[in-house]
C-alpha positions as CSV (number, residue, x, y, z in Angstrom):
1,M,-189.8,-46.1,19.8
2,N,-190.1,-49.8,20.3
3,E,-187.0,-52.1,20.6
4,I,-187.4,-55.7,19.4
5,R,-185.2,-58.7,20.3
6,L,-185.7,-62.0,18.5
7,L,-184.2,-65.0,20.2
8,F,-184.1,-68.6,19.0
9,G,-183.6,-71.9,20.8
10,K,-185.2,-75.0,22.3
11,P,-187.9,-74.6,24.9
12,A,-186.5,-75.2,28.3
13,I,-190.0,-76.0,29.6
14,R,-191.6,-78.8,27.6
15,N,-195.1,-78.4,29.0
16,R,-196.9,-75.7,26.9
17,M,-199.0,-74.3,29.7
18,E,-196.0,-74.0,32.0
19,L,-194.0,-72.3,29.3
20,I,-196.8,-69.8,28.6
21,S,-197.0,-69.2,32.4
22,A,-193.3,-68.5,32.5
23,L,-193.6,-66.1,29.5
24,R,-196.4,-64.2,31.2
25,S,-194.3,-63.9,34.4
26,L,-191.4,-62.6,32.4
27,Q,-193.6,-60.1,30.6
28,S,-195.1,-58.7,33.8
29,S,-191.7,-58.5,35.7
30,H,-190.1,-56.6,32.8
31,D,-193.0,-54.5,31.6
32,C,-192.4,-55.6,28.0
33,I,-194.3,-57.7,25.4
34,V,-193.3,-61.3,25.1
35,Q,-194.5,-63.7,22.4
36,A,-193.3,-67.2,21.6
37,M,-193.7,-68.6,18.1
38,D,-192.8,-71.9,16.4
39,A,-189.4,-71.1,14.8
40,D,-190.2,-73.4,11.9
41,K,-192.7,-70.9,10.7
42,V,-190.6,-67.7,11.2
43,V,-189.0,-66.9,7.9
44,S,-186.8,-63.9,8.9
45,E,-186.3,-61.2,11.4
46,R,-187.8,-58.8,8.9
47,H,-191.0,-61.0,8.9
48,I,-191.3,-60.6,12.7
49,A,-190.3,-56.9,12.7
50,F,-192.9,-56.1,10.1
51,A,-195.6,-58.1,12.0
52,V,-194.7,-56.2,15.3
53,E,-194.9,-52.9,13.5
54,K,-198.3,-53.6,12.0
55,A,-199.7,-55.1,15.3
56,L,-198.6,-52.2,17.4
57,A,-199.8,-49.7,14.8
58,A,-203.2,-51.4,15.0
59,F,-203.3,-50.9,18.7
60,D,-202.3,-47.2,18.4
61,L,-205.1,-46.7,15.9
62,G,-207.7,-48.7,17.9
63,K,-207.9,-51.3,15.0
64,N,-206.6,-54.2,17.0
65,I,-208.7,-57.4,17.1
66,A,-206.9,-59.1,20.0
67,K,-206.9,-57.5,23.5
68,D,-203.3,-58.6,24.2
69,P,-200.5,-57.0,22.1
70,G,-198.6,-60.4,22.0
71,V,-201.6,-62.1,20.5
72,E,-202.1,-59.3,18.0
73,I,-198.4,-59.7,17.0
74,L,-199.0,-63.5,16.6
75,R,-202.0,-62.7,14.4
76,Y,-200.0,-60.5,12.1
77,A,-197.0,-62.8,12.1
78,A,-199.3,-65.6,11.0
79,G,-201.0,-63.4,8.3
80,E,-204.4,-64.2,9.8
81,R,-207.4,-62.1,10.7
82,Q,-208.8,-64.7,13.1
83,I,-207.1,-65.2,16.4
84,E,-207.9,-68.9,16.5
85,R,-206.3,-69.6,13.2
86,A,-203.2,-67.5,14.1
87,M,-202.6,-69.8,17.1
88,F,-201.0,-72.3,14.7
89,M,-198.1,-69.9,14.5
90,G,-197.6,-70.2,18.2
91,I,-196.0,-72.9,20.3
92,S,-197.4,-76.3,20.9
93,E,-196.3,-79.5,22.7
94,T,-194.4,-80.6,19.6
95,T,-192.5,-77.3,19.0
96,A,-188.8,-78.2,18.6
97,R,-187.5,-74.6,18.4
98,V,-188.9,-71.4,19.7
99,A,-188.7,-67.9,18.2
100,L,-189.0,-65.6,21.3
101,V,-190.0,-62.0,20.5
102,L,-189.3,-59.4,23.2
103,I,-190.6,-55.8,22.7
104,R,-189.7,-53.0,25.0
105,S,-191.5,-49.7,24.5
106,K,-189.9,-47.8,27.3
107,P,-186.3,-46.7,26.7
108,D,-185.4,-47.0,30.4
109,G,-186.9,-50.5,30.6
110,R,-184.7,-53.4,31.5
111,W,-184.3,-56.4,29.2
112,P,-184.4,-59.8,30.9
113,E,-181.0,-61.2,31.9
114,K,-179.7,-64.3,30.1
115,E,-180.1,-66.2,33.3
116,E,-183.8,-65.4,33.4
117,L,-184.3,-66.5,29.9
118,D,-182.3,-69.7,30.4
119,G,-185.2,-71.2,32.3
120,I,-187.5,-70.5,29.4
121,I,-185.4,-71.0,26.2
122,E,-182.1,-72.7,25.6
123,Q,-180.8,-70.1,23.2
124,D,-178.8,-71.0,20.2
125,E,-177.0,-69.1,17.4
126,Q,-178.9,-70.8,14.6
127,G,-181.2,-67.9,13.9
128,C,-184.1,-68.3,11.5
129,S,-184.2,-71.8,10.1
130,F,-187.7,-72.1,8.8
131,Q,-189.1,-75.3,7.5
132,I,-190.6,-74.8,4.0
133,K,-193.3,-77.4,4.5
134,A,-194.5,-75.7,7.8
135,V,-194.3,-72.2,6.1
136,K,-196.3,-73.4,3.1
137,E,-199.0,-74.9,5.3
138,T,-199.1,-71.9,7.7
139,F,-199.3,-69.2,5.1
140,N,-201.2,-71.2,2.4
141,I,-198.4,-70.8,-0.1
142,S,-198.8,-73.0,-3.2
143,E,-196.2,-74.9,-5.1
144,E,-197.1,-72.7,-8.1
145,E,-196.3,-69.5,-6.1
146,I,-192.9,-70.9,-5.1
147,E,-192.2,-72.0,-8.7
148,A,-193.1,-68.5,-9.9
149,V,-190.9,-66.5,-7.5
150,G,-188.3,-69.1,-6.4
151,I,-187.6,-70.5,-3.0
152,D,-185.3,-67.6,-2.1
153,R,-188.3,-65.2,-2.2
154,V,-190.5,-67.1,0.2
155,E,-189.9,-64.2,2.7
156,E,-191.6,-61.8,0.3
157,L,-194.6,-64.1,0.0
158,V,-194.9,-64.3,3.8
159,I,-194.5,-60.5,4.3
160,E,-197.2,-60.0,1.6
161,R,-199.6,-62.1,3.8
162,V,-198.7,-60.1,6.8
163,A,-199.4,-56.9,4.9
164,L,-202.8,-58.2,3.7
165,V,-204.1,-58.9,7.3
166,E,-205.3,-55.3,7.4
167,T,-207.4,-55.7,4.3
168,Y,-209.3,-58.7,5.7
169,R,-211.6,-56.5,7.9
């Protein structure tokens, strides 16, 4: 059984490549999966939990496209078949807030301590605070779709895109 933690905050390391390096180091030292995403594009914890479930199931079934579980999670979270297009869901030099996904598959594994994470992400209690413009662009959601279902149902539109990734084979 996989355990998921989703943390939000500002990147403590502004250089994207240095941040990615710190995330890889954290991943290898804790034997867990670590993936950072642009928090403006994460609509809910349910969105990420569903993407994680789908990505790990793809690995279990040998239907994964990415070789790295974190990249596969990013691909599902972005609702994309192509890895290159899914990278827009990830962090960039302009990312203001990070959604940091930690997945532990071993029950006896150790979560990173707060002090270890502080050098990577300045955590806040804000939680999901997606930006509708970024979500519309990332998931190709039209104004007509939002008018039809209402702004409060954007989460369902995004989760639908995550679910459809499997059908784009």
